[in-house]
Residue, then its C-alpha position, 0 to 999 in steps of 0.5 A: m429055761t421056761a417052755k414057750r407057749q404052744s401058740d406064741f411062734i408066728p414064723e416072720g414073712s408067713d401069711l399069718d405075719k403079714k396079715i396082723a401087720a396090715l391090720l395092725a399098721d396104725h399101731q406098732s408104736n404102741p408099746h404094747y403092739g406085741f400083746a395085741r399081736e399075739m391076740v390078733a393071731t390067737v383069733l386068726k388061727m381059731l378061724d382056721e381050726d375047728v372052733q366051736r359056737l360055745d368057744w367062741k361064745i366064751i372067749t369073746i364076752a370074757i374079752k368085753e368083760m375085761r375090757h370094761s372092767f379095766r375102763v372102770f378102775a382104770p380112774y382109781t388106780e390110785r386108790r386102795k381098794v378092800a374086797v368084801f366077802g359073805s352071805s347075801r342073806t346076810r339080815p340087817e338086824s344081825e351081828a355080821y350085817q352090822a359089823a360089815r357096814l362098821f367095818t366098811e364105813r371106817i376102812s374107808r375113812l382111812g382112804f381104801m374103797v370097797i368092792t363088793g358082789a353088788g348084792h344084799g347082805i353083807m353085800q349091801a352093808a358093806n357098799e353102805g358103811a363105805g358110801r356110794e362115792n366109795s364103793f364098786g359093784l360087781n353083779i354076777e347074772l344068775p339063772w334067778e334075777q339078782d338085782a343089784n344092791p340099791v347103793v351101787k345100782g345105777d352107778e357108773k362102778l356097777i359092772n355085771y359078769k356073765y361068768f364068775f371067773t372073769r369076775k374074780l379076777e377083777f376081785f383078786k385083780e384091784s383088791d389090795a386086802l380082803a375082808l371075809f364075813p360069814g357067808g355060805f359056799g360062795t365066800l368059802d369058795e373065794t376064800f380058798e380060791l385065794l389062799t390057794l393062788i397066794q400059797c402056790g405064788r400065782s397071786p401077790l401077798l395081801p392082808i386077809v381078815m377073817i372078821d367074826v361075830p360072836e353069835l355065830n364063830y364062824w371063822t373060829k370053827w372054820l380054824r379049828y378045821i383048817q388045824s384038825s384035818q389040813l395042818k395035822n395031816g400035813f396038806i398045809s404047813n404052820d406058816d400056812l396058818y399065817l396067810w390071814s388073821i381072824t378078828y372079832d373087832v373091828d377096827e383091829a380089822c382095820r389095823i391089820i390092813t393099814d399095818f400092812y402096808r406101814n412100810y410094805h408096798s408092793q411086791r413083782w418078780v423080775g426074773d428069778l428075783m423077787i422085789l419087795r418094794i418098801n416106803r422107808r429105807m432100812s437101816p443096816a441093823e434092820l436089814d441083817e436082822l431080816r437076813r438072819d431071822f429070814i435065810g431059811i426061804v432065802p436058797e441062794g445070795s443074800i436080802e439087799q437093798h437097792g433102788a429100782l432095777p433098770e429091769e424093772a422097765d415095760g416096753n415104754g421104759r417106765i418103772e412102777f414107783p421108781e422112787l421107792p427103795r427095793l428088798v431084792f432077792r431069790f424067794d424060794r418060790r415056797s415059803f409065803g407063809r414065811l415070807r408073809r411074817m417077813i413083811d410083818r417084820i418090816n412093817q414092825f421096823r421103826 
C-alpha cells in the first residue's frame, strides 16, 4: 500500500477546509480541482509555519517558472521534440558544431522540434540547423550574463530560468529524444541525471543518442570508462548499456530516434500495470515471441494486448490516445534496459 504524503490530509469541515472551499468556490467543476485544493492547502499551512523568506522565494519562483513553461509548450504538444546538449564553448569551425547543425537540420525535416539551452556553441548550432520556427531555448540565468544565441533571442519560445531544477524538469518532461554532443560538466550532469531517472523508472524510456566526432572520440572514451569502472565493478548491469546509442553518423542518429517510434508510441502506469501504447496491433505470433523472450521482466501473469483501459481515464473521463492498441503487463520495475530492448523488438516486427 502506498504511504500517504505527509501534507495531503485536510480534515473535512475544518477551518482549513472551509477556507479552501471559499477561495475555490468558482472552480469546483474543474476536473483538476483536487490538485488546486492541495496546492492552496500547502500555501495556507506554510503561512502557519516558521517558513524562511528564502523558502518562500524558491517555491514562488519555481511555480511561476513552471506555469510559464507549460503555457509556452502547450501549443506544440502534438509535435515530438529532441533535446540537444553539448558545450557552449564549441567553436563554429569544429566538427562537433557542424555535426550538431547538420543533425538538427535533418531531424527537423522529419517533423521533430529541437530544444536547447539557448546558449552558444552546440546549442546555437542546433538552433541554426532546426531554424527559429522549430526551436525552443531554455536559458539559465547565471552569475555572469548569459545572452541567448541570435537564433532564439526574442522568440516567444525562449524561456529564461532562475533555477536549474525547473529548467531540467522542462527539458526532460517535454523531450521525446535526447541528442548528446561533446561537452563539459553540464552535459555530463544532464546525461547522468536522465540515465538515473530512466534506470530508476522515474522517467519514461526515450531514445538517447550520443553523437561523437573523430577529432574527439568523446563518447567512445566515455563508454570505456563506464565499462571499466561501473560495469566491471557491478555498479550497473550489462542491460543498462542498451539505454543509449553511440554513433559518428548524424543520419544514423536520426534513424535511431525515428525507429524508436516506428511502432512504439508511449508508456504509462495504471496501478501496478505497465501500459505500452503502440501504433499497430501485433500478430499472435509476434505477441508469443515477446512473451517467450521477455518473460524475465514479467514476474506475474503475461503480456496481453488490449484496447484502451477504463482505468486510464482522468478526472474528466478523458483517455489519452484511445484509438491506439496497448500491451499490458506487470513489469518488475527494475529491468529498464531489458524493457528498452523489448521496445526495439516491437519496432522490428513488420
